[in-house]
C-alpha positions as CSV (number, residue, x, y, z in Angstrom):
1,M,56.4,132.6,189.9
2,P,57.5,128.9,189.6
3,L,61.2,128.6,189.0
4,L,60.8,126.7,185.7
5,H,58.6,129.4,184.3
6,L,60.9,132.1,185.5
7,I,63.9,130.5,183.8
8,L,62.0,129.9,180.6
9,L,60.8,133.5,180.5
10,A,64.3,134.9,181.1
11,L,65.9,132.6,178.6
12,I,63.4,133.5,175.9
13,Q,63.7,137.2,176.5
14,G,67.5,137.0,176.6
15,V,67.9,134.9,173.5
16,T,65.2,136.4,171.3
17,E,65.5,140.1,172.1
18,F,68.4,140.6,169.8
19,L,67.8,137.9,167.2
20,P,65.5,138.8,164.3
21,I,62.9,136.1,165.3
22,S,60.4,138.1,167.3
23,S,60.6,138.0,171.1
24,S,56.9,138.9,171.3
25,G,55.9,135.9,169.3
26,H,57.8,133.6,171.7
27,L,56.6,135.4,174.8
28,A,53.0,135.3,173.7
29,L,53.1,131.6,173.7
30,T,55.1,131.5,176.9
31,H,52.6,133.7,178.8
32,H,49.9,131.0,178.0
33,L,52.0,128.7,180.2
34,V,52.3,131.2,183.0
35,S,48.8,132.5,183.0
36,G,47.3,133.0,186.4
37,Q,50.4,134.5,187.9
38,N,50.3,137.7,189.9
39,T,50.1,140.5,187.4
40,A,52.3,143.0,189.2
41,Q,54.9,140.3,190.0
42,T,54.9,139.2,186.3
43,L,55.5,142.8,185.2
44,L,58.3,143.2,187.7
45,V,60.0,140.0,186.2
46,D,59.4,141.4,182.7
47,I,61.3,144.6,183.8
48,A,64.1,142.5,185.3
49,V,64.7,140.5,182.1
50,H,64.7,143.8,180.1
51,I,67.3,145.2,182.4
52,G,69.3,142.0,182.0
53,T,69.3,142.2,178.2
54,L,70.1,145.9,178.4
55,A,73.1,145.2,180.5
56,A,74.2,142.6,177.9
57,V,74.2,144.9,175.0
58,L,75.8,147.7,176.9
59,L,78.6,145.4,177.9
60,Y,79.1,144.0,174.5
61,F,79.4,147.4,172.8
62,S,81.0,149.2,175.8
63,G,84.0,150.2,173.7
64,D,81.8,151.6,170.9
65,I,79.6,153.5,173.3
66,R,82.6,155.0,175.2
67,R,84.1,156.3,171.9
68,A,80.7,157.7,170.8
69,V,80.2,159.5,174.1
70,M,83.8,160.9,173.9
71,R,83.1,161.8,170.3
72,R,86.0,159.7,168.9
73,G,86.0,158.0,165.5
74,D,83.0,157.0,163.4
75,E,80.9,156.1,166.5
76,A,80.4,159.9,167.2
77,H,78.3,160.1,164.0
78,V,76.5,156.8,164.8
79,L,75.4,158.3,168.2
80,F,73.6,161.1,166.4
81,Y,72.0,158.6,164.0
82,V,70.8,156.4,166.9
83,V,69.1,159.4,168.6
84,A,67.5,160.5,165.3
85,A,66.2,157.0,164.5
86,S,64.9,156.4,168.0
87,I,62.5,159.5,168.1
88,P,59.7,157.8,166.0
89,V,59.4,154.7,168.2
90,V,59.6,156.8,171.4
91,V,56.7,159.0,170.3
92,A,54.7,156.1,168.9
93,G,55.4,153.9,172.0
94,A,54.2,156.7,174.3
95,V,51.0,157.1,172.3
96,M,50.3,153.3,172.3
97,H,50.9,153.2,176.1
98,L,48.3,156.0,176.6
99,F,45.8,154.4,174.2
100,P,46.4,150.6,174.3
101,M,44.9,148.5,171.6
102,D,43.6,145.0,172.6
103,W,43.8,143.7,169.0
104,S,47.6,144.1,169.1
105,R,47.9,141.1,171.4
106,S,46.0,138.8,169.0
107,I,47.7,135.4,168.6
108,A,46.6,135.3,165.0
109,L,48.1,138.8,164.3
110,I,51.4,137.7,165.9
111,G,51.5,134.6,163.7
112,W,50.9,136.6,160.5
113,T,53.5,139.3,161.4
114,T,56.1,136.7,162.4
115,L,55.6,134.9,159.1
116,L,55.3,137.9,156.7
117,F,58.1,140.0,158.2
118,G,60.3,136.9,158.2
119,I,59.8,136.6,154.5
120,L,60.5,140.3,154.1
121,L,63.8,139.8,155.9
122,G,64.7,137.1,153.4
123,V,63.9,139.4,150.5
124,A,66.0,142.2,152.0
125,D,68.9,139.9,152.7
126,R,69.4,139.5,148.9
127,V,70.1,143.2,148.4
128,E,73.7,144.0,147.3
129,V,75.9,145.5,150.0
130,K,76.5,149.2,149.0
131,K,77.7,150.8,152.2
132,S,80.8,149.8,154.2
133,G,80.4,151.1,157.8
134,L,77.6,152.9,159.7
135,D,79.3,156.2,159.1
136,K,78.2,155.9,155.5
137,L,74.6,156.3,156.6
138,C,73.0,159.8,156.3
139,W,70.5,161.1,158.8
140,K,67.5,160.5,156.5
141,E,68.5,156.8,156.1
142,A,68.8,156.5,159.9
143,V,65.3,158.0,160.3
144,F,64.0,155.5,157.7
145,I,65.3,152.6,159.9
146,G,63.7,154.4,162.9
147,L,60.4,154.6,161.1
148,A,60.6,150.9,160.3
149,Q,61.2,150.2,164.0
150,V,57.8,151.7,164.8
151,L,56.3,148.6,163.1
152,A,57.8,146.5,165.9
153,L,55.2,147.9,168.2
154,I,53.0,145.4,166.5
155,P,53.8,142.1,168.3
156,G,55.4,139.5,166.1
157,T,57.1,142.0,163.8
158,S,60.4,141.8,165.8
159,R,62.2,145.1,166.5
160,S,65.6,143.5,165.7
161,G,64.2,141.9,162.6
162,I,62.5,145.0,161.1
163,T,65.5,147.3,161.7
164,M,67.9,144.8,160.2
165,T,65.5,144.4,157.3
166,A,65.5,148.2,156.7
167,G,69.3,148.3,157.0
168,R,69.7,145.6,154.4
169,F,67.3,147.4,152.0
170,L,69.5,150.4,152.4
171,G,72.6,148.4,151.4
172,L,74.2,147.9,154.8
173,S,76.1,144.7,155.4
174,R,74.6,142.1,157.6
175,T,76.9,142.9,160.5
176,D,76.4,146.7,160.2
177,S,72.6,146.2,160.0
178,A,72.8,144.1,163.2
179,R,75.1,146.6,165.0
180,F,72.8,149.5,164.3
181,S,69.8,147.4,165.3
182,L,71.5,146.6,168.6
183,F,72.4,150.2,169.2
184,L,68.7,151.2,168.7
185,G,67.8,148.4,171.1
186,I,69.6,150.3,173.9
187,V,67.1,153.1,173.6
188,A,64.1,150.8,172.9
189,I,64.8,148.5,175.9
190,S,65.3,151.4,178.2
191,G,62.0,152.9,177.1
192,A,60.2,149.6,177.6
193,G,61.7,149.3,181.1
194,V,60.6,152.8,182.1
195,I,57.0,152.2,180.8
196,G,56.9,148.8,182.6
197,G,58.1,150.5,185.8
198,I,55.3,153.0,185.6
199,D,52.8,150.2,185.2
200,V,54.2,148.4,188.3
201,L,54.1,151.5,190.4
202,Q,50.4,152.0,189.5
203,L,49.6,148.4,190.5
204,Q,51.4,148.9,193.9
205,D,51.4,145.2,194.8
206,A,54.7,144.0,193.4
207,A,57.3,142.8,195.8
208,F,61.1,142.8,195.0
209,S,62.3,139.2,195.4
210,L,65.0,136.8,194.5
211,D,63.0,136.0,191.4
212,V,63.8,139.4,190.0
213,L,67.6,138.9,190.4
214,I,67.5,135.4,189.0
215,A,65.5,136.6,185.9
216,A,67.9,139.6,185.3
217,A,71.0,137.4,185.6
218,I,69.7,134.7,183.3
219,A,68.5,137.2,180.7
220,F,71.9,139.0,180.9
221,I,73.9,135.8,180.2
222,A,71.5,134.6,177.5
223,G,71.5,138.0,175.9
224,L,75.3,138.3,175.9
225,V,75.8,134.8,174.4
226,S,73.0,135.5,171.8
227,I,74.6,138.8,170.6
228,H,78.1,137.2,170.4
229,L,76.9,134.2,168.4
230,M,74.7,136.2,166.1
231,M,77.5,138.7,165.2
232,K,79.9,135.8,164.6
233,W,77.4,134.1,162.3
234,L,76.5,137.2,160.3
235,A,80.1,137.9,159.7
236,R,80.3,134.8,157.5
237,A,76.7,133.8,156.6
238,S,73.2,135.1,155.9
239,F,70.0,135.7,157.7
240,M,68.4,132.7,156.0
241,P,68.3,130.4,159.1
242,F,66.4,133.1,160.9
243,V,64.1,133.5,158.0
244,I,63.3,129.8,157.9
245,Y,62.8,129.7,161.6
246,R,60.4,132.6,161.5
247,I,58.4,131.0,158.7
248,L,58.1,127.8,160.7
249,L,57.3,129.7,164.0
250,G,54.6,131.8,162.2
251,L,53.0,128.7,160.8
252,V,52.9,127.1,164.3
253,I,51.4,130.2,165.9
254,L,48.8,130.4,163.1
255,A,47.9,126.7,163.5
256,F,47.4,127.4,167.2
257,A,45.4,130.5,166.6
258,Y,43.1,128.9,164.0
259,R,42.9,125.4,165.7
260,D,39.2,125.6,166.1
261,L,38.7,125.9,162.4
262,F,40.1,122.4,161.8
């Protein structure tokens, strides 16, 4: 894979994986630029960038994760909520992997989901904060966020975006909604990596190379910076910049999808 395409793919994955702006919407357009590449090698690079972003979120929340595993403080309850909320998307993801749907990669569909779920995030962001801390969630509310996460299997929805939207509708603060979304991302990204690994093994013609290490490193750095800046922003401001960006991106993708109509 050309170095420029590799860097572009890793940066897009690293930056957009955790922001509520739809990584799939960005990657769908990017893959048009890198079409014609070796399928197995592209899958291997995709796995690498997922590993990079996974490492980023694990490092950023290493303290919270350590306390949760050792069952100390509120994080112990959050660990249970994360497991409960992850079950729906794990089951649905496995089913979609066994029975893939070609329509789910439609550029037009990605445009519409990017646009409409961006608007929904804007609506949710106006909900009054009613819960201070993730420990104020109950398991039913955690599962509600988990069920919302299933919608992210439709490209363009944004896993981060829909889970943050659900959290805000439940009255969580912006930072708590983002934290829970990022915790759920640990499971979701791990699952995507496993499924991608199975696909690569089935193709049997991918070769481990320097590209893989470069992609993982770039995605790691970009992901870590992205998480840090997002959490700092949400501590003092709203989701509105992300909403506006999604609306504009959705319109661009739709214009591209329906370009033959004009």
